[in-house]
C-alpha positions in Angstrom: 15.0 27.2 231.4 13.5 27.5 234.8 16.4 29.8 235.7 15.9 31.7 232.2 12.2 32.2 232.5 12.5 33.6 236.4 15.3 35.5 234.9 13.1 37.0 231.9 10.6 38.0 234.6 12.3 39.8 237.4 14.4 41.7 234.9 11.8 42.1 232.3 14.1 41.4 229.3 11.1 40.3 226.8 9.3 43.3 228.0 12.1 45.7 227.7 12.6 43.9 224.2 9.3 45.2 223.5 9.5 48.5 224.6 12.8 48.9 222.4 10.9 47.7 219.4 8.1 49.1 219.4 10.3 52.4 219.5 9.2 53.7 223.3 12.3 54.5 224.3 12.5 57.8 222.8 9.2 58.5 224.4 9.0 59.3 227.4 7.1 56.2 227.8 9.1 55.0 231.2 10.2 51.6 231.3 9.4 50.4 234.8 12.2 48.6 237.4 13.5 45.3 237.3 14.3 43.0 240.1 17.5 41.2 241.0 17.4 37.2 241.6 20.1 37.6 243.7 18.7 36.7 247.9 15.7 35.6 246.5 13.6 32.9 248.8 12.6 30.0 246.2 10.7 27.7 246.9 11.1 24.8 244.2 8.1 22.3 244.4 9.1 18.9 243.7 12.9 18.1 244.3 13.7 15.0 242.0 16.5 15.0 239.7 15.5 18.9 237.9 14.2 20.6 240.7 17.7 19.6 242.5 19.3 21.0 239.1 17.0 24.2 239.3 18.1 24.6 243.1 22.1 24.0 242.3 22.0 27.0 239.5 19.8 29.1 241.8 22.1 28.7 244.6 25.4 30.3 242.5 22.9 33.5 242.4 23.1 33.4 246.3 19.5 32.3 246.4 17.7 30.8 249.2 16.7 27.4 248.0 13.8 25.4 250.3 11.5 23.0 248.7 8.4 20.5 249.4 8.4 17.1 247.6 6.4 13.6 248.2 9.0 12.8 250.8 12.0 14.8 252.6 15.4 14.4 250.9 17.9 13.1 253.2 20.9 14.1 251.0 20.0 17.9 250.5 20.2 20.4 253.5 17.8 22.7 251.8 14.5 23.5 254.5 11.7 20.9 253.9 8.6 21.8 253.9 5.7 19.2 254.0 3.1 21.7 253.2 2.9 23.8 249.8 0.8 26.1 251.2 3.5 27.2 254.3 6.2 26.8 251.3 4.3 29.7 249.4 4.0 31.7 252.4 8.0 31.8 252.9 9.0 32.0 249.4 9.6 35.0 247.1 8.9 32.5 243.8 7.6 29.1 243.3 9.2 27.0 240.9 6.9 24.1 239.8 8.7 21.2 239.0 6.8 17.9 240.0 4.5 15.6 237.6 0.9 16.1 236.8 -0.9 13.6 239.6 -4.6 13.8 240.8 -2.7 14.5 244.3 -0.9 17.7 242.4 -3.5 18.9 240.1 -4.2 22.1 240.4 -1.9 21.9 244.0 -1.2 25.8 243.3 -4.7 26.9 243.3 -5.7 30.7 244.8 -4.8 29.8 248.5 -1.1 29.2 247.3 -1.0 32.3 245.2 -2.2 34.8 248.2 -0.1 33.1 250.1 3.2 33.7 248.0 2.2 37.3 247.7 2.1 40.4 245.7 5.5 40.7 244.8 5.7 37.0 244.5 6.5 35.2 241.4 5.0 31.5 240.1 7.3 29.4 237.2 6.0 26.2 236.0 8.0 23.5 234.1 6.2 21.0 235.2 2.7 20.3 234.0 -0.1 22.8 232.8 -2.8 21.6 234.9 -0.3 21.7 238.6 -1.5 25.4 238.3 -5.1 26.2 238.6 -4.8 28.3 235.3 -8.4 30.1 236.0 -7.4 31.5 239.5 -3.8 32.0 238.1 -4.9 34.4 235.4 -7.3 36.2 238.2 -4.4 36.7 240.5 -2.4 38.5 238.1 -4.9 40.4 236.7 -5.9 42.0 240.5 -2.3 42.0 240.8 -2.2 39.9 243.4 1.0 38.3 241.9 3.7 40.1 240.4 4.4 37.6 237.5 4.5 34.3 236.3 6.8 32.4 233.9 4.9 29.6 231.7 6.1 26.9 229.4 3.1 24.8 230.4 -0.4 25.1 230.2 -3.3 23.4 231.0 -5.5 23.0 227.7 -2.1 23.4 225.5 -1.9 24.4 223.0 -4.2 27.1 223.9 -3.3 29.9 226.5 -5.5 32.0 228.2 -5.7 35.0 225.6 -5.4 37.7 228.7 -2.2 36.1 229.3 -0.7 37.3 225.9 -1.2 41.0 227.0 0.8 40.5 230.2 4.0 42.3 230.2 5.0 40.6 233.4 4.2 37.4 232.2 6.8 35.5 230.1 5.5 32.5 227.7 7.0 29.3 226.2 5.5 26.8 224.4 6.7 23.6 226.3 10.2 23.7 225.3 12.4 23.1 228.5 14.0 20.4 227.6 14.1 20.5 223.7 17.6 21.3 222.9 19.7 19.3 220.6 22.0 18.6 223.6 19.3 17.1 226.3 17.8 15.3 223.1 21.1 13.8 222.0 21.6 12.5 225.4 18.4 11.2 226.0 19.1 8.7 223.3 22.4 8.2 224.7 20.4 7.5 227.7 17.9 4.9 226.3 21.1 3.0 224.2 22.8 2.8 227.4 19.8 1.1 229.6 19.3 -1.1 226.4 22.7 -2.0 226.3 22.8 -2.4 230.0 19.3 -5.1 230.1 20.3 -7.2 227.3 24.2 -7.8 229.0 22.2 -8.4 232.5 24.0 -5.1 234.1 22.4 -2.6 235.8 20.5 -0.2 234.2 21.6 3.6 234.1 17.8 4.5 235.4 15.9 1.6 236.7 11.7 2.8 237.5 11.8 2.8 240.8 8.1 2.4 242.6 8.8 4.6 245.9 
């Protein structure tokens, strides 16, 4: 979902669909140019299992991957940033993949978005409140960000009305993981954990307090 939202924002796919459906193609209304994904500097906020899957897919597009997380991951070679503000300053795109905690609530604030810059794009598949939504809206209205792809929102299912009219924003109703394949896989995973537990075998995915 994160990669799909990013491609949509950069290449303006949803906006182009609306442009064609409204019959604007045969008028003098000029459709704006999009931007390619290849070679983009992508900062991933939260390099857990989901963040690493996102990074792997974006590498195939020739993106340069960087990340910030609670701890540096010794198993990956991506550049690590201990500070999200510094990560934003070196990125073209920020993809939010972390969980919501007291420490991450409104972590993506106005200063982070301004550091990302006027050509920057924010993608959020984590939790809505990780981004300060009011400040995100203001940055988009004032063209201090190039765009956003949002699968989650601060007060779901309510979406700020300003976002509904923006062609540089792609919206999704919190469905990043919702596919028949992923739901089946989750059920099989739960089943495997239960079988392992009652057979006194190692769990497939033990909960680790780290």
